[in-house]
LUMRO-819002 format. One line per field, with one value per residue: x, y, z of N, C-alpha, C, O, CB in turn; residue number from 1. Coordinates in steps of 0.02 Angstrom, whole numbers, plus 50000, padded with zeros to 5 digits. Atoms other than C-alpha are relative to their C-alpha. Glycine has a CB too. Layout:
BEGIN
n_east	[X, ...]
n_north	[Y, ...]
n_up	[Z, ...]
ca_east	[X, ...]
ca_north	[Y, ...]
ca_up	[Z, ...]
c_east	[X, ...]
c_north	[Y, ...]
c_up	[Z, ...]
o_east	[X, ...]
o_north	[Y, ...]
o_up	[Z, ...]
cb_east	[X, ...]
cb_north	[Y, ...]
cb_up	[Z, ...]
num	[NUM, ...]
***
This chain:
BEGIN
n_east	[49954, 49965, 49995, 49947, 50030, 50044, 49962, 50008, 50065, 49991, 49963, 50046, 50048, 49966, 49985, 50061, 50037, 49955, 49981, 50055, 49981, 50022, 49987, 50005, 50003, 50010, 50029, 49994, 50059, 50033, 50062, 50000, 49992, 49957, 49947, 50028, 49990, 49963, 50051, 49981, 50053, 49973, 50046, 49983, 50028, 49989, 50016, 50046, 50048, 49975, 50048, 50003, 49953, 49933, 50001, 49996, 49932, 49957, 50016, 49972, 49928, 49990, 50014, 49943, 49943, 50012, 49987, 49927, 49973, 50016, 49955, 49934, 50004, 49998, 49932, 49954, 50009, 49976, 49927, 49979, 50016, 50052, 50059, 50061, 50018, 50017, 50068, 50049, 50030, 49991, 50059, 49996, 50061, 49985, 50052, 49994, 49976, 50049, 50003, 50046, 49963, 50009, 49983, 49960, 49956, 49981, 49959, 49996, 49935, 49956, 50018, 50070, 50013, 50036, 50072, 50017, 50070, 50013, 50048, 49996, 50041, 49966, 49976, 49943, 49979, 49940, 49943, 49989, 49937, 50011, 49975, 50052, 50056, 49985, 50004, 50069, 50030]
n_north	[49958, 50038, 49969, 49949, 49942, 49964, 49972, 49927, 49986, 50013, 49943, 49943, 50011, 49991, 49929, 49964, 50026, 50012, 50068, 50046, 50064, 50005, 50066, 49998, 50065, 49996, 50061, 50005, 49974, 50048, 49977, 49955, 49929, 49985, 49954, 49935, 49954, 50024, 50001, 50020, 50001, 49980, 50014, 49960, 50031, 49965, 50045, 49965, 49957, 49932, 49947, 49992, 49951, 50030, 50050, 49964, 49973, 50056, 50020, 49948, 50011, 50058, 49977, 49958, 50046, 50036, 49953, 49991, 50064, 50003, 49954, 50033, 50055, 49970, 49973, 50057, 50029, 49951, 50001, 50065, 50002, 50051, 49960, 50041, 49996, 49930, 49985, 50036, 49964, 50032, 49996, 50032, 50002, 50001, 50037, 50003, 50065, 50052, 50009, 49953, 49947, 49933, 49952, 50022, 49947, 50018, 49949, 50022, 49984, 49962, 49929, 49993, 50002, 50061, 49998, 50038, 50020, 50003, 50051, 50056, 50059, 50057, 50043, 50043, 50048, 49983, 50039, 50062, 49994, 50009, 49943, 49950, 50024, 50001, 49931, 49976, 49999]
n_up	[49964, 49948, 49934, 50007, 50034, 49953, 49944, 49994, 49969, 49929, 49973, 50000, 49947, 49936, 49995, 49984, 49942, 49944, 49983, 50013, 50030, 50069, 50027, 50072, 50032, 50072, 50028, 50072, 50035, 50045, 50031, 50057, 49986, 49943, 50019, 50017, 49944, 49941, 49949, 49932, 49950, 49936, 49945, 49942, 49940, 49937, 49944, 49955, 50034, 50007, 50015, 50073, 50027, 49999, 50054, 50064, 50005, 50018, 50069, 50044, 50003, 50044, 50068, 50020, 50011, 50062, 50055, 50005, 50026, 50071, 50035, 50003, 50049, 50066, 50010, 50008, 50067, 50048, 49999, 50028, 50071, 50008, 50016, 49993, 49930, 49986, 50022, 49959, 49944, 49935, 49958, 49934, 49962, 49928, 49964, 49928, 49977, 50015, 50072, 50031, 50034, 49974, 50052, 50058, 50024, 50068, 50034, 50069, 50030, 49957, 50001, 49979, 49928, 49982, 49992, 49939, 49995, 49928, 49980, 50047, 49983, 50030, 49946, 50017, 49949, 49962, 50023, 49964, 49965, 49928, 49962, 50000, 49960, 49928, 49974, 50000, 49933]
ca_east	[57351, 57482, 57503, 57662, 57561, 57449, 57590, 57577, 57392, 57438, 57562, 57430, 57306, 57432, 57482, 57301, 57236, 57390, 57427, 57301, 57311, 57302, 57286, 57315, 57265, 57264, 57165, 57186, 57069, 56945, 56805, 56761, 56821, 56949, 57072, 56954, 56971, 57094, 56981, 57014, 56898, 56928, 56846, 56845, 56825, 56804, 56798, 56689, 56536, 56587, 56491, 56430, 56541, 56697, 56650, 56625, 56792, 56880, 56790, 56841, 57023, 57009, 56933, 57074, 57204, 57123, 57127, 57312, 57348, 57258, 57361, 57521, 57463, 57431, 57601, 57690, 57615, 57656, 57839, 57849, 57787, 57646, 57509, 57387, 57390, 57385, 57220, 57138, 57014, 57030, 56890, 56883, 56732, 56738, 56639, 56599, 56648, 56490, 56519, 56395, 56457, 56484, 56566, 56633, 56781, 56814, 56950, 56945, 57115, 57263, 57189, 57016, 56945, 56886, 56699, 56624, 56461, 56386, 56250, 56313, 56202, 56325, 56333, 56490, 56546, 56671, 56847, 56897, 57063, 57070, 57173, 57028, 56896, 56987, 56985, 56797, 56694]
ca_north	[61703, 61632, 61666, 61762, 61874, 61920, 61970, 62156, 62150, 62074, 62216, 62347, 62269, 62264, 62444, 62502, 62391, 62371, 62208, 62091, 61909, 61889, 61714, 61693, 61543, 61511, 61387, 61326, 61417, 61307, 61340, 61453, 61633, 61616, 61720, 61866, 61946, 61934, 61886, 61883, 61842, 61923, 61859, 61979, 61894, 61974, 61888, 62018, 62119, 62289, 62451, 62485, 62640, 62541, 62399, 62523, 62606, 62438, 62393, 62560, 62521, 62351, 62433, 62562, 62422, 62327, 62482, 62510, 62325, 62333, 62484, 62390, 62241, 62351, 62437, 62269, 62202, 62364, 62356, 62171, 62213, 62088, 62182, 62035, 62036, 62226, 62225, 62107, 62196, 62158, 62120, 62082, 62025, 62059, 61941, 61936, 61787, 61694, 61708, 61849, 61972, 62148, 62242, 62213, 62317, 62319, 62409, 62399, 62476, 62569, 62739, 62707, 62731, 62576, 62543, 62488, 62393, 62415, 62283, 62133, 61981, 61846, 61716, 61610, 61456, 61484, 61428, 61252, 61310, 61252, 61402, 61514, 61407, 61398, 61589, 61603, 61648]
ca_up	[62758, 62874, 63060, 63014, 62896, 63043, 63161, 63113, 63162, 63330, 63357, 63310, 63432, 63574, 63537, 63548, 63687, 63797, 63885, 63805, 63756, 63568, 63494, 63308, 63204, 63018, 62917, 62739, 62620, 62528, 62406, 62264, 62267, 62407, 62307, 62278, 62450, 62594, 62738, 62925, 63069, 63237, 63396, 63543, 63711, 63880, 64049, 64135, 64090, 64025, 64020, 63842, 63820, 63871, 63752, 63610, 63645, 63638, 63477, 63400, 63444, 63358, 63203, 63198, 63214, 63071, 62959, 62998, 62964, 62796, 62745, 62790, 62686, 62535, 62557, 62574, 62413, 62323, 62378, 62330, 62156, 62183, 62092, 62095, 62286, 62287, 62196, 62321, 62435, 62620, 62740, 62926, 63023, 63210, 63323, 63507, 63615, 63566, 63378, 63348, 63217, 63280, 63136, 62961, 62906, 62719, 62621, 62432, 62395, 62467, 62423, 62496, 62670, 62763, 62756, 62922, 62932, 63105, 63101, 63004, 62998, 62954, 63094, 63096, 63189, 63329, 63286, 63335, 63405, 63587, 63644, 63594, 63680, 63847, 63864, 63842, 63994]
c_east	[50032, 49998, 50052, 49973, 49958, 50037, 49996, 49932, 50004, 50035, 49955, 49950, 50032, 50018, 49938, 49968, 50044, 50014, 49940, 50027, 49971, 50020, 49988, 49999, 49987, 49973, 50009, 49935, 49974, 49940, 50011, 50010, 50046, 50057, 49974, 50012, 50050, 49951, 50030, 49938, 50031, 49946, 50025, 49967, 50015, 49977, 49952, 49950, 50026, 49943, 50000, 50051, 50072, 50006, 50007, 50069, 50049, 49989, 50027, 50076, 50016, 49990, 50058, 50061, 49992, 50014, 50075, 50033, 49987, 50046, 50071, 50001, 50003, 50070, 50050, 49994, 50025, 50076, 50027, 49990, 49946, 49933, 49935, 49976, 49979, 49927, 49947, 49972, 50011, 49938, 50013, 49931, 50019, 49940, 50008, 50020, 49952, 49992, 49950, 50039, 49984, 50011, 50034, 50039, 50025, 50041, 50013, 50068, 50040, 49982, 49928, 49996, 49966, 49925, 49983, 49925, 49985, 49954, 50002, 49957, 50029, 50027, 50055, 50015, 50060, 50058, 50009, 50063, 49988, 50024, 49948, 49944, 50014, 49995, 49929, 49971, 49955]
c_north	[49959, 50038, 50056, 50063, 50042, 50033, 50077, 50020, 49989, 50059, 50062, 49993, 50012, 50074, 50039, 49979, 49987, 49926, 49953, 49935, 49998, 49931, 50004, 49928, 50011, 49934, 50002, 50025, 49948, 50034, 50048, 50072, 50017, 50048, 50070, 50053, 49969, 50007, 49979, 50003, 50014, 49988, 50038, 49967, 50043, 49954, 50031, 50039, 50071, 50048, 50011, 50050, 49972, 49948, 50034, 50029, 49946, 49977, 50051, 49992, 49941, 50021, 50042, 49956, 49962, 50045, 50011, 49937, 49995, 50045, 49971, 49943, 50027, 50026, 49944, 49971, 50048, 49998, 49934, 49997, 49948, 50035, 49961, 50005, 50071, 50014, 49966, 50044, 49960, 50010, 49963, 50002, 49993, 49971, 50008, 49929, 49943, 49988, 50045, 50056, 50069, 50053, 49964, 50060, 49978, 50057, 49974, 50013, 50044, 50074, 50012, 49999, 49933, 50013, 49957, 49988, 49987, 49943, 49941, 49942, 49939, 49954, 49953, 49954, 50026, 49958, 49938, 50001, 49998, 50060, 50056, 49980, 50003, 50070, 50027, 49998, 49940]
c_up	[50056, 50067, 49997, 49966, 50048, 50057, 50003, 50031, 50075, 50033, 50004, 50057, 50069, 50012, 50023, 50065, 50062, 50010, 49993, 49971, 49930, 49975, 49925, 49974, 49926, 49976, 49924, 49968, 49952, 49968, 49943, 50023, 50057, 49982, 49983, 50053, 50049, 50058, 50067, 50044, 50067, 50053, 50062, 50061, 50061, 50056, 50050, 49959, 50000, 49988, 49924, 49971, 50000, 49945, 49933, 49989, 49980, 49929, 49950, 49993, 49954, 49927, 49974, 49985, 49935, 49940, 49989, 49971, 49925, 49959, 49994, 49949, 49929, 49984, 49988, 49930, 49946, 49996, 49973, 49925, 49984, 49987, 50005, 50073, 50018, 49984, 50043, 50056, 50064, 50042, 50066, 50032, 50073, 50036, 50075, 50020, 49986, 49925, 49965, 49967, 50027, 49947, 49942, 49977, 49932, 49970, 49930, 49968, 50046, 50005, 50022, 50076, 50016, 50007, 50060, 50000, 50073, 50021, 49952, 50024, 49965, 50056, 49976, 50059, 50038, 49975, 50043, 50041, 50076, 50041, 50002, 50048, 50075, 50031, 50004, 50070, 50011]
o_east	[49997, 49981, 50043, 49991, 49950, 50007, 49995, 49927, 49976, 50015, 49957, 49934, 50002, 50016, 49943, 49939, 50018, 50020, 49905, 50081, 49911, 50079, 49938, 50039, 49959, 49992, 50010, 49880, 50012, 49911, 50067, 49979, 50048, 50088, 50013, 50027, 50056, 49926, 50068, 49893, 50081, 49889, 50082, 49906, 50069, 49930, 49929, 49962, 50047, 49892, 50053, 50079, 50111, 50058, 50046, 50094, 50091, 50036, 50052, 50103, 50064, 50029, 50079, 50097, 50041, 50045, 50098, 50079, 50031, 50070, 50103, 50050, 50039, 50095, 50095, 50045, 50051, 50105, 50083, 50016, 49937, 49893, 49882, 49916, 49935, 49894, 49888, 50010, 50022, 49907, 50043, 49897, 50059, 49883, 50063, 50030, 49970, 49951, 49936, 50083, 49925, 49972, 50066, 50011, 50054, 50023, 50043, 50086, 50015, 50003, 49901, 50041, 49929, 49904, 50007, 49885, 50016, 49956, 49953, 49949, 49998, 50087, 50055, 50008, 50103, 50047, 49990, 50076, 49951, 49995, 49945, 49921, 49969, 49987, 49919, 49989, 49925]
o_north	[49922, 50097, 50109, 50118, 50102, 50068, 50104, 50071, 50029, 50082, 50099, 50042, 50044, 50098, 50083, 50021, 49973, 49889, 49939, 49935, 50008, 49914, 50031, 49887, 50062, 49881, 50056, 50009, 49918, 50080, 50065, 50093, 50074, 50075, 50114, 50111, 49908, 50062, 49931, 50044, 49982, 50012, 50028, 49962, 50073, 49915, 49998, 50052, 50097, 50030, 50005, 50037, 49989, 49944, 50011, 50027, 49956, 49962, 50032, 50004, 49944, 50001, 50035, 49968, 49951, 50023, 50011, 49942, 49975, 50026, 49977, 49934, 50000, 50015, 49950, 49958, 50027, 49999, 49933, 49951, 49929, 50044, 49989, 50015, 50081, 50052, 49984, 50068, 49899, 50064, 49910, 50053, 49949, 49993, 50023, 49886, 49885, 49948, 50036, 50086, 50085, 50100, 49912, 50114, 49924, 50116, 49921, 49978, 50069, 50108, 50066, 49974, 49907, 50066, 49900, 50034, 49944, 49922, 49928, 49931, 49910, 49957, 49933, 49973, 50059, 49902, 49936, 49955, 50040, 50076, 50093, 50021, 50016, 50076, 50081, 49955, 49933]
o_up	[50091, 50069, 50028, 49985, 50038, 50098, 50058, 50065, 50114, 50086, 50054, 50091, 50112, 50068, 50066, 50101, 50116, 49961, 50042, 49940, 49921, 49974, 49902, 49995, 49906, 50001, 49894, 49991, 49914, 49996, 49925, 50072, 50080, 50027, 49965, 50037, 50053, 50070, 50071, 50034, 50086, 50047, 50084, 50064, 50066, 50047, 50096, 49900, 50052, 49958, 49893, 49918, 49956, 49911, 49890, 49933, 49936, 49893, 49897, 49939, 49916, 49884, 49916, 49937, 49899, 49892, 49932, 49931, 49887, 49906, 49942, 49914, 49886, 49929, 49947, 49898, 49895, 49942, 49946, 49893, 49927, 50033, 50016, 50085, 50059, 50020, 50039, 50098, 50063, 50041, 50067, 50031, 50091, 50027, 50099, 49977, 49993, 49904, 49906, 49998, 50040, 49940, 49952, 49967, 49925, 49976, 49921, 49920, 50096, 50052, 50010, 50110, 49974, 50031, 50066, 49996, 50104, 50079, 49917, 50084, 49921, 50071, 49918, 50117, 50008, 49952, 50101, 50080, 50102, 50092, 50051, 50088, 50114, 50091, 50031, 50110, 50064]
cb_east	[49965, 50072, 50019, 50060, 49957, 49949, 50073, 50006, 49944, 50041, 50062, 49962, 49971, 50063, 50025, 49952, 49966, 49969, 50029, 49947, 49975, 50030, 49955, 50058, 49944, 50067, 49925, 50014, 50017, 49979, 49957, 49935, 49935, 50029, 50039, 49926, 49932, 50067, 49942, 50057, 49961, 50022, 49995, 49978, 50028, 49961, 50063, 50038, 49930, 50052, 50016, 49931, 49997, 50014, 49934, 49947, 50022, 49988, 49923, 49984, 50029, 49951, 49934, 50016, 50006, 49927, 49966, 50031, 49968, 49927, 50003, 50020, 49935, 49948, 50021, 49984, 49926, 49976, 50026, 49961, 50062, 49996, 50006, 50013, 50059, 50046, 49992, 50031, 49925, 50063, 49938, 50053, 49952, 50017, 50000, 49933, 50015, 49933, 49984, 49951, 49985, 50048, 50045, 49954, 50059, 49939, 50067, 49947, 49991, 50071, 50011, 49956, 49956, 50027, 49963, 50022, 49984, 49970, 49929, 50073, 49925, 50058, 49942, 50062, 50015, 49988, 50064, 50003, 50036, 50035, 50065, 49971, 49982, 50069, 50042, 49956, 49960]
cb_north	[50064, 49986, 49948, 49972, 49976, 49952, 49979, 50033, 49955, 49935, 50016, 50006, 49930, 49957, 50027, 49992, 49937, 50029, 49996, 50031, 49939, 50057, 49946, 50040, 49955, 50019, 49992, 49926, 50066, 49936, 50031, 49993, 50029, 49936, 49972, 49994, 50014, 50042, 49952, 50045, 49931, 50076, 49923, 50075, 49928, 50069, 49980, 50046, 49996, 50004, 50066, 50023, 50066, 49967, 49958, 50056, 50033, 49942, 49993, 50070, 49987, 49942, 50040, 50051, 49951, 49974, 50067, 50017, 49940, 50019, 50068, 49973, 49959, 50058, 50042, 49945, 49983, 50072, 50011, 49944, 49985, 49953, 50029, 49926, 49978, 50046, 49978, 49937, 50012, 50028, 49971, 50036, 49942, 50072, 49926, 50021, 50003, 50020, 49929, 50030, 49998, 50012, 50056, 49970, 50015, 49984, 50013, 50033, 50033, 49994, 50028, 49944, 50060, 49971, 49976, 50039, 49936, 50064, 50029, 49976, 50011, 50024, 49960, 50042, 49933, 49988, 50042, 49942, 50065, 49938, 50026, 50010, 49929, 49971, 50045, 49959, 50065]
cb_up	[50027, 49979, 50054, 49961, 49942, 50028, 49995, 49931, 49969, 50012, 49957, 49933, 49997, 50004, 49933, 49946, 49981, 50064, 50071, 49952, 50043, 49955, 50033, 49968, 50031, 49964, 50018, 49978, 49963, 50038, 50051, 49959, 50014, 50028, 49941, 49987, 50036, 50012, 49981, 50028, 49999, 50000, 50014, 49991, 50010, 50001, 50035, 50050, 50033, 49944, 50038, 49981, 50040, 50069, 50003, 49997, 50066, 50047, 49991, 50028, 50071, 50019, 49997, 50055, 50059, 49997, 50014, 50069, 50037, 49988, 50036, 50069, 50010, 49994, 50059, 50053, 49988, 50019, 50071, 50034, 49960, 50063, 49931, 49980, 50044, 49960, 49928, 50029, 49988, 50036, 49964, 50046, 49977, 50026, 49980, 50035, 50073, 50029, 49984, 50053, 49925, 50058, 50028, 49943, 50050, 49956, 50039, 49960, 49932, 49976, 49931, 49970, 50023, 50066, 49936, 50064, 49956, 50022, 50003, 49992, 49980, 49953, 50029, 49981, 49968, 50076, 50001, 49951, 49980, 50024, 49970, 49929, 49980, 50013, 49957, 49952, 50011]
num	[1, 2, 3, 4, 5, 6, 7, 8, 9, 10, 11, 12, 13, 14, 15, 16, 17, 18, 19, 20, 21, 22, 23, 24, 25, 26, 27, 28, 29, 30, 31, 32, 33, 34, 35, 36, 37, 38, 39, 40, 41, 42, 43, 44, 45, 46, 47, 48, 49, 50, 51, 52, 53, 54, 55, 56, 57, 58, 59, 60, 61, 62, 63, 64, 65, 66, 67, 68, 69, 70, 71, 72, 73, 74, 75, 76, 77, 78, 79, 80, 81, 82, 83, 84, 85, 86, 87, 88, 89, 90, 91, 92, 93, 94, 95, 96, 97, 98, 99, 100, 101, 102, 103, 104, 105, 106, 107, 108, 109, 110, 111, 112, 113, 114, 115, 116, 117, 118, 119, 120, 121, 122, 123, 124, 125, 126, 127, 128, 129, 130, 131, 132, 133, 134, 135, 136, 137]
***
């Protein structure tokens, strides 16, 4: 997925969260099965300690934005007549600023509800993008 493909997600996040900094990076997909799912990784960073209820509210807004973005992706592929892309399930893993997974949001098709996994156990390396690293606490 290109940075341009992710611009609707950036807009959804800014709509839900207000004036936030959103950094987008894209990497070339490598390996077996990279065409089976559309996959995005979202890292949520905060510069201060937040109360748990505020953190959860922010996380819920991110999850809602991801669901809206997935629906737009399905609709775009349907209007393009690209049925191969239409059939691809979409998945987003949301991480904290230390790379710990918080939630996985998965949508199998345009007519399905997103599935949310609350306790994922899939650690992932932090991105190498310097713009992301400089914003970390």
